[in-house]
Backbone bond lengths (Angstrom), bond angles and torsions (degrees), N, CA, C in turn:
res aa  C-N    CA-C-N  psi(-1)  N-CA   C-N-CA  omega(-1)  CA-C   N-CA-C  phi
1 X - - - 1.460 - - 1.502 111.13 -
2 X 1.332 116.89 -46.97 1.486 121.54 -178.49 1.579 107.43 -63.49
3 X 1.346 117.77 -37.40 1.480 120.51 -178.97 1.515 109.78 -65.79
4 X 1.359 117.26 -43.16 1.449 121.87 178.17 1.520 110.81 -59.38
5 X 1.296 115.81 -45.82 1.525 122.35 177.83 1.508 110.08 -57.90
6 X 1.329 117.41 -44.02 1.487 120.72 -177.55 1.519 110.24 -66.42
7 X 1.347 118.43 -42.02 1.489 120.62 -179.85 1.512 108.23 -63.27
8 X 1.340 119.10 -48.26 1.454 121.20 -178.17 1.539 111.40 -61.71
9 X 1.319 116.43 -38.06 1.445 120.27 179.23 1.498 112.01 -61.32
10 X 1.375 114.95 -46.71 1.428 120.16 -178.13 1.546 111.11 -66.43
11 X 1.339 118.01 -33.94 1.465 122.26 179.53 1.506 108.65 -66.81
12 X 1.308 119.11 -35.44 1.472 121.68 -173.77 1.503 112.17 -80.60
13 X 1.326 117.40 -17.65 1.456 119.76 -174.11 1.546 108.96 -69.55
14 X 1.359 116.07 151.63 1.469 120.64 178.32 1.521 109.33 -67.91
15 X 1.322 115.68 146.31 1.483 121.37 -179.60 1.568 107.29 -99.22
16 X 1.320 117.55 136.24 1.460 122.91 177.58 1.503 110.70 -94.64
17 X 1.286 118.93 118.17 1.464 124.70 179.53 1.537 109.18 -113.78
18 X 1.336 118.48 124.53 1.425 122.21 -176.69 1.520 111.60 -93.69
19 X 1.332 116.33 138.06 1.467 121.98 -179.32 1.485 110.36 -141.55
20 X 1.341 113.97 147.28 1.506 119.22 176.10 1.494 110.17 -96.26
21 X 1.312 117.54 124.30 1.485 121.03 -179.57 1.530 108.06 -115.34
22 X 1.303 117.79 118.25 1.471 122.56 179.62 1.537 106.96 -94.71
23 X 1.330 114.71 131.05 1.465 120.82 173.90 1.503 109.52 -121.62
24 X 1.335 116.74 125.60 1.479 129.57 -0.15 1.563 109.84 -67.69
25 X 1.365 113.81 143.55 1.476 120.32 179.71 1.520 111.21 -56.44
26 X 1.293 117.19 -34.57 1.497 122.37 -176.09 1.531 113.12 -66.95
27 X 1.342 115.76 -14.67 1.467 119.33 -177.34 1.556 113.29 -105.78
28 X 1.307 116.13 17.76 1.464 119.80 -178.30 1.557 109.38 -58.48
29 X 1.305 117.28 -38.52 1.445 120.89 -179.86 1.520 112.56 -126.66
30 X 1.318 116.06 22.08 1.462 123.11 -179.45 1.519 110.63 -127.99
31 X 1.283 118.85 137.45 1.449 123.82 178.24 1.535 111.25 -68.21
32 X 1.334 117.17 137.19 1.427 120.35 175.06 1.486 111.64 -68.67
33 X 1.384 117.77 168.88 1.446 119.37 -177.29 1.520 115.22 -95.99
34 X 1.376 116.02 9.74 1.441 118.74 179.07 1.535 113.05 -143.03
35 X 1.313 116.13 -178.57 1.479 122.87 173.67 1.501 110.43 -146.57
36 X 1.311 117.97 154.70 1.442 121.82 -177.65 1.507 111.55 -163.48
37 X 1.318 115.61 148.35 1.493 121.01 178.16 1.527 111.64 -99.34
38 X 1.317 118.73 -11.76 1.451 122.83 -175.44 1.584 109.27 -79.40
39 X 1.340 118.35 136.38 1.440 129.37 7.17 1.517 115.00 -103.57
40 X 1.335 117.49 0.59 1.446 119.20 -168.57 1.522 114.86 -85.69
41 X 1.353 117.78 -28.73 1.426 121.05 -174.00 1.513 113.40 -107.85
42 X 1.325 118.09 13.51 1.458 119.97 175.87 1.553 110.69 -68.39
43 X 1.299 115.03 144.90 1.463 118.71 -177.26 1.493 114.49 -75.33
44 X 1.329 117.01 -14.08 1.463 122.83 -178.33 1.543 109.11 -127.93
45 X 1.332 118.12 165.89 1.457 121.62 177.59 1.547 110.25 -59.25
46 X 1.353 112.77 145.92 1.465 116.86 -178.31 1.526 108.99 -158.66
47 X 1.323 117.88 152.85 1.437 124.27 173.98 1.537 108.84 -113.79
48 X 1.325 116.83 144.27 1.469 119.68 -172.77 1.549 107.99 -147.93
49 X 1.286 115.60 135.57 1.489 123.03 172.59 1.482 111.61 -123.50
50 X 1.324 117.24 143.23 1.447 122.98 175.61 1.514 107.82 -138.69
51 X 1.357 115.51 134.09 1.450 120.46 178.60 1.512 110.51 -108.52
52 X 1.348 116.05 140.60 1.454 123.04 -179.49 1.543 107.47 -120.46
53 X 1.330 116.15 131.62 1.456 120.18 179.84 1.555 110.64 -65.46
54 X 1.343 115.62 137.44 1.377 123.40 -178.47 1.538 112.29 -59.73
55 X 1.348 117.53 -30.78 1.393 122.99 -177.90 1.509 115.89 -59.64
56 X 1.322 115.02 -18.28 1.448 122.64 -178.67 1.542 115.66 -81.10
57 X 1.317 116.43 -8.61 1.479 120.84 -169.81 1.500 116.95 -107.96
58 X 1.351 118.72 0.86 1.453 118.41 -178.95 1.509 110.66 63.79
59 X 1.337 115.18 -129.24 1.473 118.75 -176.71 1.554 109.97 -87.68
60 X 1.330 117.72 -4.09 1.459 119.34 -179.39 1.511 112.17 74.63
61 X 1.372 115.74 -156.09 1.449 120.20 -176.33 1.516 110.47 143.58
62 X 1.293 116.26 -158.46 1.432 122.04 -175.11 1.518 109.16 -92.45
63 X 1.344 117.18 114.54 1.458 122.19 179.80 1.529 107.57 -83.99
64 X 1.380 114.45 121.15 1.427 119.23 -176.93 1.557 113.62 -114.12
65 X 1.314 116.14 -20.45 1.475 121.85 178.37 1.518 111.38 -142.86
66 X 1.306 114.46 151.29 1.474 122.45 171.87 1.523 106.21 -126.57
67 X 1.350 116.99 136.36 1.458 118.48 -179.98 1.525 110.45 -140.26
68 X 1.334 113.32 149.92 1.470 121.20 177.95 1.511 106.71 -124.77
69 X 1.391 114.98 171.20 1.430 120.85 175.56 1.460 112.49 -128.03
70 X 1.327 120.38 150.66 1.451 123.05 178.48 1.559 108.52 -66.09
71 X 1.308 114.91 154.26 1.456 119.04 171.62 1.521 110.20 -60.66
72 X 1.352 116.46 139.86 1.416 119.44 -174.56 1.492 116.29 -66.99
73 X 1.334 116.36 -22.74 1.455 119.68 -178.77 1.551 112.15 -105.41
74 X 1.280 117.38 -45.60 1.482 119.98 -175.24 1.539 115.06 -103.06
75 X 1.313 116.95 -2.41 1.488 118.29 177.84 1.525 111.84 -72.42
76 X 1.303 117.25 162.05 1.443 121.77 -178.75 1.530 110.07 -157.30
77 X 1.320 119.41 164.74 1.464 121.11 179.47 1.569 109.24 -65.32
78 X 1.300 114.29 146.95 1.505 119.73 178.05 1.515 106.96 -161.88
79 X 1.357 111.80 165.64 1.459 120.16 171.37 1.530 105.31 -157.09
80 X 1.325 118.28 130.88 1.493 121.89 176.22 1.502 109.54 -163.02
81 X 1.288 113.45 169.09 1.531 119.50 178.14 1.554 106.44 -121.91
82 X 1.285 116.85 123.77 1.463 121.85 170.63 1.498 108.86 -85.28
83 X 1.330 117.86 124.85 1.482 120.08 -166.85 1.525 115.96 -66.95
84 X 1.298 119.52 -29.27 1.460 120.27 -171.56 1.529 109.89 -151.65
85 X 1.307 114.42 104.66 1.476 120.80 -177.54 1.527 111.52 -129.04
86 X 1.284 116.76 147.70 1.486 121.40 167.73 1.522 107.28 -133.06
87 X 1.356 113.27 132.65 1.489 121.10 179.97 1.544 106.45 -124.73
88 X 1.289 117.47 126.42 1.479 121.19 178.52 1.559 106.11 -120.53
89 X 1.354 112.07 152.56 1.482 120.17 168.38 1.500 108.16 -127.45
90 X 1.335 114.28 149.24 1.474 119.27 175.03 1.522 109.93 -156.66
91 X 1.320 114.71 164.24 1.478 120.56 174.30 1.507 107.56 -94.86
92 X 1.318 118.95 127.95 1.439 123.57 -171.97 1.503 110.71 -128.95
93 X 1.346 114.93 151.17 1.495 118.83 173.40 1.506 111.77 -90.81
94 X 1.327 118.12 -2.03 1.404 121.71 178.69 1.529 110.45 -75.16
95 X 1.326 116.42 137.34 1.474 120.75 -175.70 1.500 112.11 -100.98
96 X 1.364 116.99 156.80 1.479 118.22 173.06 1.560 110.88 -57.23
97 X 1.299 114.67 143.03 1.435 123.55 -175.90 1.524 113.12 66.15
98 X 1.292 119.71 12.25 1.440 124.41 177.15 1.507 111.91 -138.35
99 X 1.306 115.47 31.96 1.519 118.50 -178.05 1.525 107.95 -79.42
100 X 1.336 113.11 150.01 1.474 118.75 174.45 1.524 109.25 -76.79
101 X 1.325 115.60 151.15 1.447 119.52 176.16 1.512 111.42 -78.10
102 X 1.371 117.51 -4.89 1.441 122.44 178.02 1.533 107.84 -101.45
103 X 1.314 116.19 121.41 1.481 121.09 -175.05 1.534 111.21 -54.95
104 X 1.290 119.27 -46.28 1.437 121.97 -174.47 1.522 113.28 -62.26
105 X 1.326 117.12 -29.34 1.424 120.40 -178.00 1.510 113.14 -69.41
106 X 1.331 117.45 -21.95 1.446 121.62 -176.80 1.501 112.93 -89.61
107 X 1.306 118.07 -17.55 1.483 122.06 -172.73 1.517 109.49 -77.48
108 X 1.351 115.27 136.11 1.467 118.03 -179.77 1.528 112.40 -89.10
109 X 1.346 117.23 168.72 1.467 122.57 -176.04 1.513 114.74 -65.60
110 X 1.341 117.95 -22.86 1.447 122.04 -178.95 1.537 111.05 -98.29
111 X 1.317 117.42 28.24 1.457 121.16 -177.77 1.549 110.44 -53.29
112 X 1.329 116.14 131.35 1.417 121.75 -177.63 1.526 112.07 -131.65
113 X 1.305 119.33 133.00 1.429 121.97 172.83 1.511 108.65 -78.85
114 X 1.351 115.82 109.24 1.463 120.11 -174.54 1.546 112.75 -96.23
115 X 1.328 114.59 -16.82 1.472 119.05 175.90 1.521 108.45 -154.07
116 X 1.349 114.31 139.36 1.465 120.18 179.77 1.549 108.63 -151.71
117 X 1.376 115.19 130.96 1.440 120.59 176.20 1.501 111.86 119.69
118 X 1.312 119.10 -165.05 1.460 123.71 177.82 1.521 109.78 -59.68
119 X 1.336 116.49 139.47 1.468 120.88 -177.01 1.509 108.58 -128.80
120 X 1.343 115.57 115.52 1.477 120.54 176.11 1.499 109.85 -90.63
121 X 1.319 117.03 125.24 1.477 123.48 177.92 1.516 109.54 -124.69
122 X 1.319 115.55 145.87 1.466 120.44 178.58 1.507 109.59 -155.14
123 X 1.351 114.47 161.71 1.458 123.18 174.72 1.496 111.13 -149.10
124 X 1.304 116.43 142.67 1.461 120.40 173.02 1.524 109.48 -95.25
125 X 1.353 118.49 -5.45 1.450 123.71 179.28 1.538 111.25 54.82
126 X 1.321 115.06 49.12 1.435 120.50 179.93 1.480 110.67 -97.03
127 X 1.361 115.49 153.83 1.438 119.58 -177.60 1.535 110.08 132.12
128 X 1.316 116.29 178.22 1.480 120.84 -176.82 1.523 111.21 -63.83
129 X 1.328 116.60 148.50 1.467 123.09 173.63 1.541 107.27 -59.94
130 X 1.297 115.77 129.20 1.487 120.05 -175.90 1.485 116.17 83.56
131 X 1.420 115.97 -3.11 1.420 120.68 176.11 1.502 114.68 87.41
132 X 1.327 117.88 173.69 1.453 124.36 -1.78 1.535 113.13 -74.34
133 X 1.332 116.96 140.15 1.437 121.10 176.55 1.531 109.55 -79.89
134 X 1.320 114.43 173.59 1.459 119.95 -179.91 1.542 111.34 -75.55
135 X 1.331 116.62 149.64 1.435 121.28 176.94 1.556 108.47 -80.48
136 X 1.313 115.66 76.68 1.483 119.18 -176.10 1.498 111.77 -112.73
137 X 1.322 120.12 11.33 1.483 121.55 172.27 1.523 103.72 -97.26
138 X 1.339 115.68 92.37 1.436 122.12 -164.18 1.557 111.70 -107.87
139 X 1.294 115.26 134.28 1.499 121.71 175.09 1.522 106.08 -120.63
140 X 1.345 114.79 110.00 1.469 121.39 176.05 1.508 108.28 -84.97
141 X 1.292 119.38 121.23 1.483 122.34 -173.43 1.548 108.24 -71.51
142 X 1.331 113.19 139.16 1.452 119.70 172.57 1.551 111.00 -73.45
143 X 1.307 115.75 -34.26 1.463 123.49 176.05 1.519 108.77 -126.99
144 X 1.378 119.40 104.12 1.426 121.72 178.25 1.543 110.71 -57.33
145 X 1.316 114.44 153.03 1.462 119.71 -176.73 1.539 108.68 -117.52
146 X 1.374 116.27 123.99 1.426 121.13 179.31 1.540 108.76 -87.10
147 X 1.359 115.15 112.74 1.456 119.82 -172.08 1.526 109.20 -114.84
148 X 1.329 113.18 129.63 1.468 122.52 177.14 1.528 107.85 -114.38
149 X 1.311 120.86 103.45 1.437 122.65 -177.79 1.526 114.57 -58.14
150 X 1.334 116.10 -23.62 1.495 119.99 178.25 1.501 111.35 -65.39
151 X 1.308 118.43 -16.26 1.499 123.07 -176.42 1.496 111.74 -93.41
152 X 1.367 118.44 -13.12 1.435 119.59 -178.78 1.541 113.59 146.83
153 X 1.308 117.01 -177.92 1.450 121.43 179.39 1.514 109.61 -77.73
154 X 1.373 116.36 170.23 1.461 122.45 -179.25 1.521 109.48 -103.21
155 X 1.356 115.14 133.07 1.454 118.94 177.43 1.526 110.36 -115.33
156 X 1.330 116.06 127.20 1.453 124.22 172.29 1.492 109.08 -98.91
157 X 1.306 117.89 127.76 1.518 123.27 -176.28 1.512 107.40 -127.60
158 X 1.374 116.02 111.87 1.500 120.58 -177.68 1.490 108.95 -113.56
159 X 1.318 115.29 132.14 1.450 121.71 171.67 1.537 108.05 -118.39
160 X 1.328 116.01 113.11 1.461 122.77 177.26 1.523 106.33 -100.46
161 X 1.335 117.14 99.50 1.465 122.11 -170.95 1.535 113.49 -74.92
162 X 1.332 117.84 -17.26 1.473 119.37 -174.82 1.501 112.78 -122.17
163 X 1.324 119.61 -22.88 1.447 121.22 -172.47 1.519 111.28 76.89
164 X 1.305 114.96 -173.64 1.446 121.57 178.14 1.524 110.09 -136.36
165 X 1.344 116.65 85.62 1.483 119.45 -176.89 1.509 113.06 -63.07
166 X 1.379 118.86 -20.07 1.445 121.34 -178.89 1.476 114.12 -66.68
167 X 1.300 118.70 -35.74 1.465 122.76 177.07 1.513 113.51 69.18
168 X 1.365 115.92 20.58 1.524 119.44 -174.65 1.538 112.58 -81.44
169 X 1.334 117.37 -10.91 1.438 119.78 -168.65 1.498 113.34 -74.14
170 X 1.326 119.07 -47.99 1.453 120.86 -178.24 1.524 110.70 87.56
171 X 1.308 117.14 166.89 1.462 123.99 -172.34 1.541 113.57 -75.25
172 X 1.308 116.36 149.16 1.459 124.94 175.87 1.524 107.01 -97.91
173 X 1.367 117.87 158.98 1.398 124.00 174.40 1.567 110.64 -72.93
174 X 1.304 115.20 134.64 1.490 121.83 -178.55 1.529 109.79 -133.77
175 X 1.348 114.49 168.67 1.451 120.28 172.52 1.525 106.14 -131.34
176 X 1.348 113.34 134.55 1.482 119.05 -177.21 1.533 107.25 -127.56
177 X 1.315 116.36 83.74 1.467 123.08 -175.83 1.496 111.03 -138.79
178 X 1.326 117.92 126.84 1.464 120.17 176.19 1.541 109.13 -65.54
179 X 1.323 112.97 138.49 1.493 119.35 175.51 1.521 113.67 84.96
180 X 1.327 119.07 -0.26 1.485 119.82 177.25 1.524 108.56 -82.80
181 X 1.332 117.60 175.26 1.492 121.48 -171.12 1.516 115.35 -82.84
182 X 1.348 120.03 15.32 1.439 121.61 179.57 1.561 109.87 -139.13
183 X 1.309 113.14 149.79 1.491 120.54 169.84 1.534 108.10 -161.27
184 X 1.318 117.57 174.76 1.452 119.86 -169.45 1.513 113.47 -144.70
185 X 1.321 114.59 164.95 1.482 124.78 171.34 1.497 107.36 -130.18
186 X 1.319 117.53 127.13 1.427 123.40 -177.70 1.523 107.32 -114.00
187 X 1.347 119.40 127.38 1.422 122.01 176.17 1.513 115.32 -81.30
188 X 1.330 116.26 -178.48 1.449 119.82 179.60 1.511 110.36 -71.89
189 X 1.294 114.97 135.87 1.474 119.04 179.11 1.534 110.72 -66.54
190 X 1.363 112.13 131.52 1.438 119.32 178.83 1.513 113.11 91.82
191 X 1.346 119.86 -3.75 1.458 122.23 -175.09 1.515 111.01 -138.06
192 X 1.325 117.97 93.95 1.452 124.17 -178.86 1.518 109.53 -69.39
193 X 1.342 118.43 -26.74 1.474 121.31 -174.80 1.505 112.46 -86.13
194 X 1.349 119.74 -4.11 1.458 120.72 -179.05 1.524 110.42 -58.80
195 X 1.350 119.15 129.95 1.464 120.35 -175.31 1.580 113.55 -74.99
196 X 1.314 117.54 -12.88 1.462 118.25 -175.43 1.527 110.01 -136.64
197 X 1.317 115.18 168.01 1.435 121.80 -176.22 1.515 109.51 -157.27
198 X 1.336 118.20 -161.42 1.421 123.67 -179.53 1.515 110.48 -118.86
199 X 1.313 117.93 132.64 1.407 122.93 -178.98 1.515 111.59 -97.67
200 X 1.334 117.24 150.52 1.490 122.38 168.97 1.487 107.25 -156.56
201 X 1.364 116.54 -179.26 1.451 121.93 -171.29 1.538 113.59 -92.70
202 X 1.294 116.74 -2.34 1.495 120.60 -178.31 1.503 109.28 -76.41
203 X 1.325 115.02 158.65 1.469 119.69 174.79 1.531 112.31 -165.96
204 X 1.304 118.14 158.70 1.473 121.92 178.87 1.521 108.45 -76.05
205 X 1.320 113.99 135.04 1.470 119.62 173.53 1.551 105.76 -71.63
206 X 1.334 119.79 124.50 1.461 123.70 -165.26 1.519 108.78 -131.06
207 X 1.352 112.42 142.29 1.451 120.28 174.10 1.531 107.86 -115.86
208 X 1.334 114.60 129.44 1.488 123.13 179.94 1.501 108.00 -111.43
209 X 1.380 114.72 131.10 1.491 119.06 169.74 1.512 105.96 -92.39
210 X 1.365 113.12 117.60 1.452 119.57 -174.71 1.526 110.01 -121.05
211 X 1.299 116.67 127.85 1.451 122.06 176.69 1.505 108.95 -96.64
212 X 1.322 116.71 114.02 1.462 120.98 -178.45 1.518 111.33 -105.22
213 X 1.319 117.89 141.30 1.471 121.27 -179.36 1.544 108.52 -88.41
214 X 1.328 113.40 139.41 1.460 118.64 174.15 1.504 110.20 -98.95
215 X 1.289 117.97 131.14 1.474 123.73 -177.20 1.502 109.90 -70.90
216 X 1.334 119.98 126.73 1.465 120.47 179.21 1.544 111.24 -60.70
217 X 1.359 113.83 146.58 1.456 120.41 177.92 1.543 110.04 -66.82
218 X 1.307 116.78 148.67 1.502 118.73 175.68 1.467 114.42 -52.07
219 X 1.360 118.20 -40.35 1.472 120.99 -179.77 1.540 111.25 -64.20
220 X 1.287 117.33 -33.36 1.486 121.12 178.74 1.495 108.68 -69.25
221 X 1.324 116.43 -42.47 1.479 119.43 178.01 1.541 111.25 -61.83
222 X 1.346 114.57 -39.24 1.477 117.48 177.20 1.531 112.08 -61.29
223 X 1.354 114.83 -43.65 1.490 119.29 178.96 1.564 108.70 -60.21
224 X 1.318 115.95 -41.08 1.463 119.06 -177.91 1.541 107.80 -63.66
225 X 1.352 117.26 -40.62 1.469 118.87 -179.76 1.522 110.26 -64.99
226 X 1.337 117.96 -43.69 1.443 121.17 178.35 1.517 112.25 -61.93
227 X 1.350 114.79 -39.11 1.481 118.98 178.73 1.516 110.49 -63.52
228 X 1.324 115.17 -42.61 1.457 117.24 178.84 1.524 112.65 -62.86
229 X 1.330 114.79 -39.51 1.463 119.43 177.93 1.531 112.63 -63.95
230 X 1.320 116.21 -39.06 1.479 121.18 177.79 1.553 110.49 -64.87
231 X 1.330 115.81 -39.42 1.444 118.59 179.71 1.520 109.07 -64.55
232 X 1.342 117.87 -42.86 1.411 121.56 -178.48 1.531 110.18 -63.77
233 X 1.328 118.46 -41.78 1.464 121.90 -179.97 1.531 109.33 -65.64
234 X 1.356 117.23 -40.60 1.440 118.93 177.71 1.485 112.75 -61.73
235 X 1.316 118.41 -40.26 1.462 121.49 179.44 1.526 110.02 -63.58
236 X 1.325 118.52 -42.05 1.466 121.50 -179.77 1.500 112.55 -65.89
237 X 1.333 118.38 -37.28 1.465 123.23 176.72 1.505 111.15 -63.67
238 X 1.369 114.87 -41.07 1.466 117.89 179.36 1.544 110.86 -66.73
239 X 1.337 116.09 -35.81 1.457 116.99 -179.05 1.572 110.27 -68.16
240 X 1.362 116.67 -39.19 1.462 121.70 179.96 1.545 110.42 -65.63
241 X 1.280 117.22 -37.91 1.457 119.63 -177.97 1.524 110.71 -76.79
């Protein structure tokens, strides 16, 4: 009886399916039209925010990884550790190309620190000549972020407390187009604590690993209910005997 109950319970549980979502969606297999080193390869400390339109994420889910790709022309293999990083995610009402120049105004109420501490980044710079290269600059989140696109857009907030004086990283692939689903806010170089920065329409082409839950079928839920009833009957019979 206990084994039957366990099988039915597992069958009724939601299934987690992992998917890679590239934002902008249109650049999943197309090289972006720009390149940039901000915020990871700056020589000095810097703060950076980037907003992603909710329409790019489908039903959303649990974000477990963020990945970038080297620029198709000027990127190159590298490996290094940035000594002190903080990465936050939040749901925001701020739209692409309409970000506030004040960092705090863009942050949503569910702001979550998803990574903190030394951050090791690397790339093999694999992929077609001229791009797009593979999304192999991977950040595995210490704390996954549950994102519901129905609640707003997604905000990435990066604080690079030390910078990268080595300059070995090279540029990442970006897109610089008015009206697309990404834009950014860049703070003052050398000052992570500065409350304001400069906005523009450019942004890093980004891949998100999202775990989405599948809703159990009604028949499965019915089996789970029957299993629970059988367990309850079995317990009562044991008590009477």
